[in-house]
N, C-alpha and C positions, 0 to 999 in steps of 0.2 A: 444489479448491474445496469439494467436498461434505464431506469430513472437517473442513475448516476452518470451514465454516458450522455443522456440528453442534457442534463444540467451542465456538464463539461462543454458540450457543443455550444450551448447558449452563452456560457461564460466566455468562451474564446472569442465569439463574435462581439459580445458586449464590451470586451476589453480593447476593441479596436482592430482586431485581426480581420483580414479579408477572408472570404470563404475558402479561397485556395490555401491561404496560410493556416487556417484552422484545420483543414483536412490534412495538410502536411504535418502539423503538430500531432494530430491524432495518430497518424501512421508511424511517424518516426520516434515520437516520445513514448507513446503507449504506456502512460503511467498516470492514471486518473487523479490520484491524491496529489502528486507533484504538480500536475497541470492546474488543479483547482487552487493549490497553495500559492503558486507563483503568479497567477493571473491578476489578483488584486494588486500585487506589487508592480506589475507592468502598468496598470492604470494609474497608480500613484507615482510612476517614474522613480521607483526606488533605486538605490545604488545597486550595481551589478553584484557586488559582494554579498549583499543581503539576499538577492535571488539565488545565487549559487549556494549560499549557506542553507537556505530554506530547502532547496531541492535535495542537497546532500543529506541533511538530517532526516527529512521525510523518507528518503529512500535507503537509509542505513539498514533497514530490515532485510534488504536483499543480500547484504553481506552474510547474515545468518542463514538465509535461504540457500545461498550458494554453498555454504559449509555443510549443510544437511544434504544437499543434492549431489555434491562432488563424489562421494563414495559410490553412488549409483551410476554416474555417467562419465567417470574419468576415463573409462576405456573407449569411449566413443571418439570419433574423429573430431577435429577442430570445427568443421562445418556444422556437424550435428550439435556440438556444444554451443556454438554461436546462435544457432536457430533456437534451441531450447532456452537459452538465456534471454533472448529477445521476447519470447512469448510467455515467460514466467509471470504468473499472476497469483495473488494471495489465495484465492479459493481453491484453485487446482493444486497449489503447493500443499495446502492443509489436507486435502483429500489424499494426495500422494504420500505424504509423510505418515498418515495414519494407516495406509494400506500396505506399504512396502518397507522392508528392512534391508540394509546393506548385506550382501552375501547370501540373500535368500534364494538365489538361483533362478529367479523369474526373468525370462528373457524379453517379455513384452512390456517391460517398464517404460521404455522410451515411447512406445506407441500409445500407452495409456496417458502419459504426460503430454505427448504431442496432440493427441486427439482432444483431450479436455481443454488444453490451452488454446488450440486453434478455434474451438467452439466459442470460448470466451473472447478471443481476439475478434472474431467475426461479429459477435454480438455487440462488442464495444464499438467497433467501427460503424456499424449500421445505426446504433442508437445515438452516437455522437454526431453522425451526419444528419440525423433527424433534427437534432438540436441546432446544428449549423445552418441548415437550409430551411427548416420549418419551425424554428423555435418561436418566432413571433406569433405563430398561429396557436400555440399551446396556451390555454387559459391559465392565468396566475393562480386561480382558485384550486388548481390541481396540486399545488404545493410540492412540486417535484423535489425541491431542496430538502424538505423534511423526509420524503420517501427515500432519498439517497442516504440521508443520515441513518435512517432505520436499517438500511441495507448494511451499512458499516457496523452498526451495533450488532446485527445478526452475525456478522463475520467475527466480531470481537469476542462475544460471549463464549463460544466453544474453546477459545484459546486460553481462558482463565482456568487452567488445569492445575496450578499449584500456587503456593503462598507468595512466592516471589513475583510471579506474573500478575497476580491479583493486586498486591500492594503497589506494584509499579503502575498498573492501570488506574488505581484510585488516586495515586499521587499525581499522575499526568492529568487526570480529569479535574482534580482540585486546582492545580496550578493554571490549567487552561481557563477555568471559570474566573479565577482571581486576576488573571492578566489579559482578559479578553479585550480590554480597552487600550492595550498598548499599540502603538503605530507599527506599520510595516510587517504585520503578522509576527512580531517578535514574541507574542504570547505563545504561539504554536511552538517556536523553538525552545522557549523556556519550559513548556510542558513536556516536550520530548526528552529534554535533558534531565528534568526532575524525575520523570517516570523511569528512565534508564538507570539513573543513580540509585533510586530507591530499590528497584528490582535487583540490581547487583548487590546492594548492601544486604538485603534480606537473604539472597541466595548464599552469600558468604557466611552470614550468621547461621543459617541452617547447616552448612557444611561444617562449621566449627563446632556446632552442637553435636552433630553426628560423630565427629572424630573424638570428642571428649567423653562420649558415653562408654562405659566399661563393657568389654566383650562378655558374652554369656548372659 
């Protein structure tokens, strides 16, 4: 998270944002992948619809997250749910989903989620502010961009838990490599669409195979 946050801070300033604007983006957006995806588009003065589409597609995973979290938190007040939705991050979601089940009767779920998410939020803010205010002092030889990519790979690998997810990831990676030269980050959108389509197709194929197997 730390190198990823620093890279995001440097990228925001490099894209032409003032330090105050970059800090505000870090606070109000709080979505590293969406920030990194849209910043090159800002530099290229891409059409707004391309930026909106990019952010929407990159953040579609939060629809899945919310569906998984809803049974755990639907009884909470609106203010609690707004707070938890704002600080939701991939790593804490993965930990939470692996630890708790709906209806398990554990009352401290909200505090587990809140504590982990606040820690990630604070770490992200501090690391991105380092990139915003001191990014020019960081040697390029440190290759923080590569370190942040490794961090995302580390997050991805534990999620490859079944055939549909694995084939979706392979398809998305292949399309991303094949379309890396497309302008306006359109290769990223194509990769996400391809990965989602392949994952859904494999999942439906597996379900149809299961339903066709004779009982006993």
